[in-house]
N, CA, C and O atoms as CSV, one atom per row, in Angstrom:
chain,resi,resn,atom,element,x,y,z
A,1,UNK,N,N,285.933,142.494,59.157
A,1,UNK,CA,C,285.393,143.820,58.987
A,1,UNK,C,C,286.065,144.736,60.001
A,1,UNK,O,O,286.289,144.347,61.148
A,2,UNK,N,N,286.380,145.937,59.578
A,2,UNK,CA,C,286.939,146.945,60.480
A,2,UNK,C,C,285.910,148.054,60.678
A,2,UNK,O,O,285.296,148.537,59.727
A,3,UNK,N,N,285.743,148.440,61.934
A,3,UNK,CA,C,284.763,149.462,62.274
A,3,UNK,C,C,285.440,150.547,63.096
A,3,UNK,O,O,286.098,150.264,64.097
A,4,UNK,N,N,285.270,151.797,62.661
A,4,UNK,CA,C,285.760,152.945,63.408
A,4,UNK,C,C,284.630,153.468,64.280
A,4,UNK,O,O,283.500,153.621,63.819
A,5,UNK,N,N,284.937,153.739,65.531
A,5,UNK,CA,C,283.970,154.282,66.460
A,5,UNK,C,C,284.398,155.676,66.885
A,5,UNK,O,O,285.591,155.973,66.961
A,6,UNK,N,N,283.426,156.524,67.159
A,6,UNK,CA,C,283.712,157.857,67.662
A,6,UNK,C,C,282.571,158.350,68.510
A,6,UNK,O,O,281.417,157.982,68.289
A,7,UNK,N,N,282.890,159.194,69.495
A,7,UNK,CA,C,281.859,159.750,70.362
A,7,UNK,C,C,282.355,161.024,71.014
A,7,UNK,O,O,283.554,161.221,71.216
A,8,UNK,N,N,281.401,161.887,71.339
A,8,UNK,CA,C,281.729,162.995,72.216
A,8,UNK,C,C,281.531,162.484,73.643
A,8,UNK,O,O,281.181,161.321,73.845
A,9,UNK,N,N,281.753,163.344,74.623
A,9,UNK,CA,C,281.648,162.915,76.018
A,9,UNK,C,C,280.290,162.357,76.388
A,9,UNK,O,O,280.204,161.374,77.125
A,10,UNK,N,N,279.237,162.964,75.893
A,10,UNK,CA,C,277.882,162.531,76.234
A,10,UNK,C,C,277.519,161.205,75.564
A,10,UNK,O,O,276.721,160.439,76.103
A,11,UNK,N,N,278.093,160.933,74.404
A,11,UNK,CA,C,277.793,159.705,73.695
A,11,UNK,C,C,278.675,158.535,74.088
A,11,UNK,O,O,278.483,157.417,73.610
A,12,UNK,N,N,279.634,158.787,74.952
A,12,UNK,CA,C,280.614,157.776,75.335
A,12,UNK,C,C,280.015,156.526,75.974
A,12,UNK,O,O,280.425,155.422,75.615
A,13,UNK,N,N,279.062,156.645,76.905
A,13,UNK,CA,C,278.521,155.425,77.523
A,13,UNK,C,C,277.930,154.442,76.503
A,13,UNK,O,O,278.160,153.237,76.607
A,14,UNK,N,N,277.189,154.934,75.541
A,14,UNK,CA,C,276.630,154.048,74.523
A,14,UNK,C,C,277.737,153.450,73.673
A,14,UNK,O,O,277.699,152.259,73.364
A,15,UNK,N,N,278.716,154.247,73.290
A,15,UNK,CA,C,279.810,153.747,72.466
A,15,UNK,C,C,280.593,152.661,73.197
A,15,UNK,O,O,280.989,151.669,72.585
A,16,UNK,N,N,280.821,152.836,74.497
A,16,UNK,CA,C,281.532,151.828,75.284
A,16,UNK,C,C,280.769,150.509,75.306
A,16,UNK,O,O,281.373,149.441,75.207
A,17,UNK,N,N,279.440,150.577,75.436
A,17,UNK,CA,C,278.629,149.355,75.444
A,17,UNK,C,C,278.706,148.641,74.096
A,17,UNK,O,O,278.786,147.414,74.044
A,18,UNK,N,N,278.683,149.399,73.024
A,18,UNK,CA,C,278.783,148.812,71.679
A,18,UNK,C,C,280.157,148.188,71.479
A,18,UNK,O,O,280.263,147.070,70.975
A,19,UNK,N,N,281.203,148.899,71.869
A,19,UNK,CA,C,282.569,148.384,71.721
A,19,UNK,C,C,282.761,147.097,72.523
A,19,UNK,O,O,283.383,146.152,72.039
A,20,UNK,N,N,282.230,147.056,73.748
A,20,UNK,CA,C,282.317,145.846,74.570
A,20,UNK,C,C,281.602,144.682,73.906
A,20,UNK,O,O,282.090,143.552,73.938
A,21,UNK,N,N,280.463,144.946,73.311
A,21,UNK,CA,C,279.697,143.901,72.627
A,21,UNK,C,C,280.496,143.313,71.458
A,21,UNK,O,O,280.540,142.096,71.277
A,22,UNK,N,N,281.117,144.178,70.681
A,22,UNK,CA,C,281.863,143.716,69.510
A,22,UNK,C,C,283.237,143.156,69.842
A,22,UNK,O,O,283.835,142.468,69.016
A,23,UNK,N,N,283.752,143.438,71.045
A,23,UNK,CA,C,285.103,143.016,71.413
A,23,UNK,C,C,285.280,141.501,71.372
A,23,UNK,O,O,286.372,141.014,71.078
A,24,UNK,N,N,284.237,140.765,71.658
A,24,UNK,CA,C,284.334,139.318,71.693
A,24,UNK,C,C,284.211,138.639,70.343
A,24,UNK,O,O,284.333,137.418,70.250
A,25,UNK,N,N,283.975,139.405,69.308
A,25,UNK,CA,C,283.796,138.827,67.973
A,25,UNK,C,C,285.113,138.831,67.227
A,25,UNK,O,O,285.745,139.875,67.064
A,26,UNK,N,N,285.515,137.682,66.784
A,26,UNK,CA,C,286.778,137.561,66.075
A,26,UNK,C,C,286.747,138.107,64.662
A,26,UNK,O,O,287.800,138.323,64.063
A,27,UNK,N,N,285.557,138.334,64.117
A,27,UNK,CA,C,285.456,138.796,62.733
A,27,UNK,C,C,285.353,140.312,62.617
A,27,UNK,O,O,285.206,140.838,61.514
A,28,UNK,N,N,285.430,141.024,63.751
A,28,UNK,CA,C,285.316,142.477,63.748
A,28,UNK,C,C,286.514,143.081,64.487
A,28,UNK,O,O,286.838,142.674,65.602
A,29,UNK,N,N,287.160,144.048,63.854
A,29,UNK,CA,C,288.223,144.812,64.499
A,29,UNK,C,C,287.697,146.222,64.716
A,29,UNK,O,O,287.273,146.889,63.772
A,30,UNK,N,N,287.728,146.667,65.959
A,30,UNK,CA,C,287.180,147.971,66.321
A,30,UNK,C,C,288.313,148.929,66.661
A,30,UNK,O,O,289.240,148.580,67.393
A,31,UNK,N,N,288.227,150.148,66.118
A,31,UNK,CA,C,289.171,151.212,66.435
A,31,UNK,C,C,288.381,152.395,66.976
A,31,UNK,O,O,287.451,152.879,66.331
A,32,UNK,N,N,288.755,152.855,68.159
A,32,UNK,CA,C,288.071,153.994,68.768
A,32,UNK,C,C,288.806,155.276,68.382
A,32,UNK,O,O,289.959,155.478,68.764
A,33,UNK,N,N,288.135,156.135,67.627
A,33,UNK,CA,C,288.716,157.398,67.185
A,33,UNK,C,C,288.229,158.581,68.028
A,33,UNK,O,O,288.444,159.736,67.661
A,34,UNK,N,N,287.583,158.296,69.142
A,34,UNK,CA,C,287.092,159.353,70.028
A,34,UNK,C,C,288.258,160.151,70.573
A,34,UNK,O,O,289.350,159.627,70.795
A,35,UNK,N,N,288.000,161.426,70.782
A,35,UNK,CA,C,288.991,162.326,71.375
A,35,UNK,C,C,288.254,163.560,71.866
A,35,UNK,O,O,287.126,163.821,71.448
A,36,UNK,N,N,288.884,164.317,72.748
A,36,UNK,CA,C,288.237,165.550,73.195
A,36,UNK,C,C,288.060,166.498,72.011
A,36,UNK,O,O,288.909,166.571,71.123
A,37,UNK,N,N,286.962,167.208,72.017
A,37,UNK,CA,C,286.746,168.171,70.955
A,37,UNK,C,C,285.292,168.282,70.557
A,37,UNK,O,O,284.406,167.684,71.167
A,38,UNK,N,N,285.078,169.049,69.539
A,38,UNK,CA,C,283.744,169.308,69.016
A,38,UNK,C,C,283.267,168.106,68.206
A,38,UNK,O,O,284.059,167.463,67.517
A,39,UNK,N,N,281.976,167.805,68.289
A,39,UNK,CA,C,281.445,166.617,67.601
A,39,UNK,C,C,281.709,166.647,66.099
A,39,UNK,O,O,281.924,165.595,65.496
A,40,UNK,N,N,281.698,167.817,65.488
A,40,UNK,CA,C,281.921,167.892,64.039
A,40,UNK,C,C,283.342,167.476,63.676
A,40,UNK,O,O,283.556,166.844,62.641
A,41,UNK,N,N,284.305,167.822,64.510
A,41,UNK,CA,C,285.698,167.436,64.242
A,41,UNK,C,C,285.893,165.935,64.396
A,41,UNK,O,O,286.579,165.304,63.591
A,42,UNK,N,N,285.284,165.367,65.434
A,42,UNK,CA,C,285.412,163.928,65.672
A,42,UNK,C,C,284.737,163.137,64.547
A,42,UNK,O,O,285.309,162.175,64.035
A,43,UNK,N,N,283.533,163.539,64.168
A,43,UNK,CA,C,282.813,162.810,63.116
A,43,UNK,C,C,283.512,162.952,61.769
A,43,UNK,O,O,283.443,162.040,60.946
A,44,UNK,N,N,284.180,164.070,61.527
A,44,UNK,CA,C,284.919,164.249,60.270
A,44,UNK,C,C,286.078,163.260,60.180
A,44,UNK,O,O,286.284,162.635,59.139
A,45,UNK,N,N,286.828,163.118,61.258
A,45,UNK,CA,C,287.946,162.164,61.279
A,45,UNK,C,C,287.420,160.749,61.049
A,45,UNK,O,O,288.008,159.979,60.289
A,46,UNK,N,N,286.313,160.411,61.707
A,46,UNK,CA,C,285.720,159.084,61.554
A,46,UNK,C,C,285.270,158.852,60.105
A,46,UNK,O,O,285.573,157.813,59.518
A,47,UNK,N,N,284.553,159.811,59.537
A,47,UNK,CA,C,284.063,159.667,58.158
A,47,UNK,C,C,285.216,159.546,57.166
A,47,UNK,O,O,285.161,158.734,56.242
A,48,UNK,N,N,286.249,160.344,57.356
A,48,UNK,CA,C,287.397,160.278,56.447
A,48,UNK,C,C,288.087,158.923,56.518
A,48,UNK,O,O,288.608,158.448,55.508
A,49,UNK,N,N,288.101,158.290,57.690
A,49,UNK,CA,C,288.733,156.968,57.807
A,49,UNK,C,C,287.970,155.920,57.001
A,49,UNK,O,O,288.565,154.969,56.495
A,50,UNK,N,N,286.650,156.093,56.881
A,50,UNK,CA,C,285.843,155.169,56.068
A,50,UNK,C,C,286.038,155.482,54.581
A,50,UNK,O,O,286.266,154.583,53.772
A,51,UNK,N,N,285.946,156.752,54.237
A,51,UNK,CA,C,286.087,157.164,52.833
A,51,UNK,C,C,287.466,156.787,52.285
A,51,UNK,O,O,287.591,156.384,51.128
A,52,UNK,N,N,288.501,156.921,53.124
A,52,UNK,CA,C,289.867,156.617,52.692
A,52,UNK,C,C,290.194,155.130,52.716
A,52,UNK,O,O,291.306,154.736,52.363
A,53,UNK,N,N,289.234,154.297,53.130
A,53,UNK,CA,C,289.437,152.852,53.114
A,53,UNK,C,C,290.164,152.295,54.322
A,53,UNK,O,O,290.527,151.119,54.327
A,54,UNK,N,N,290.386,153.106,55.347
A,54,UNK,CA,C,291.056,152.611,56.559
A,54,UNK,C,C,290.126,151.707,57.365
A,54,UNK,O,O,290.582,150.798,58.058
A,55,UNK,N,N,288.822,151.960,57.270
A,55,UNK,CA,C,287.809,151.165,57.966
A,55,UNK,C,C,286.665,150.875,57.009
A,55,UNK,O,O,286.382,151.654,56.099
A,56,UNK,N,N,286.010,149.734,57.232
A,56,UNK,CA,C,284.874,149.357,56.392
A,56,UNK,C,C,283.609,150.127,56.759
A,56,UNK,O,O,282.814,150.479,55.888
A,57,UNK,N,N,283.431,150.383,58.042
A,57,UNK,CA,C,282.238,151.060,58.537
A,57,UNK,C,C,282.633,152.003,59.661
A,57,UNK,O,O,283.734,151.924,60.206
A,58,UNK,N,N,281.704,152.904,59.997
A,58,UNK,CA,C,281.933,153.802,61.113
A,58,UNK,C,C,280.652,154.032,61.881
A,58,UNK,O,O,279.559,153.975,61.316
A,59,UNK,N,N,280.787,154.292,63.173
A,59,UNK,CA,C,279.637,154.591,64.011
A,59,UNK,C,C,280.020,155.744,64.933
A,59,UNK,O,O,281.024,155.684,65.642
A,60,UNK,N,N,279.207,156.786,64.909
A,60,UNK,CA,C,279.429,157.942,65.773
A,60,UNK,C,C,278.245,158.094,66.716
A,60,UNK,O,O,277.093,158.005,66.293
A,61,UNK,N,N,278.528,158.322,67.988
A,61,UNK,CA,C,277.478,158.474,68.988
A,61,UNK,C,C,277.644,159.805,69.706
A,61,UNK,O,O,278.742,160.163,70.133
A,62,UNK,N,N,276.540,160.531,69.831
A,62,UNK,CA,C,276.531,161.819,70.518
A,62,UNK,C,C,275.157,162.044,71.108
A,62,UNK,O,O,274.151,161.649,70.518
A,63,UNK,N,N,275.108,162.663,72.247
A,63,UNK,CA,C,273.821,163.004,72.841
A,63,UNK,C,C,273.375,164.382,72.420
A,63,UNK,O,O,272.259,164.789,72.742
A,64,UNK,N,N,274.214,165.113,71.708
A,64,UNK,CA,C,273.876,166.449,71.234
A,64,UNK,C,C,272.782,166.334,70.179
A,64,UNK,O,O,273.068,166.001,69.029
A,65,UNK,N,N,271.582,166.593,70.540
A,65,UNK,CA,C,270.482,166.504,69.589
A,65,UNK,C,C,270.122,165.069,69.228
A,65,UNK,O,O,269.415,164.849,68.245
A,66,UNK,N,N,270.583,164.098,69.984
A,66,UNK,CA,C,270.229,162.702,69.727
A,66,UNK,C,C,270.874,162.129,68.483
A,66,UNK,O,O,270.296,161.247,67.848
A,67,UNK,N,N,272.037,162.595,68.119
A,67,UNK,CA,C,272.680,162.145,66.875
A,67,UNK,C,C,273.204,160.717,66.970
A,67,UNK,O,O,273.826,160.336,67.962
A,68,UNK,N,N,272.953,159.956,65.958
A,68,UNK,CA,C,273.572,158.646,65.743
A,68,UNK,C,C,273.886,158.590,64.266
A,68,UNK,O,O,272.990,158.712,63.431
A,69,UNK,N,N,275.123,158.411,63.946
A,69,UNK,CA,C,275.526,158.379,62.537
A,69,UNK,C,C,276.192,157.044,62.265
A,69,UNK,O,O,277.106,156.649,62.990
A,70,UNK,N,N,275.757,156.356,61.251
A,70,UNK,CA,C,276.381,155.104,60.836
A,70,UNK,C,C,276.825,155.270,59.398
A,70,UNK,O,O,276.031,155.661,58.542
A,71,UNK,N,N,278.083,154.978,59.125
A,71,UNK,CA,C,278.623,155.064,57.770
A,71,UNK,C,C,278.911,153.677,57.246
A,71,UNK,O,O,279.375,153.529,56.115
């Protein structure tokens, strides 16, 4: 399974903990799509990677309004 991850600056600590947890699993490949910018731009890139078939799932973490998005 391939999973795309994304976060804004505030959501980064949680995303790092999740990525570390999954790093030891041989059946999961994680790609971090986080980058500086607005949360809407980051989540759009992440969602498009799932829709386009580049990743099986996606997870976005942000502290802005408590957002957690799983695709």
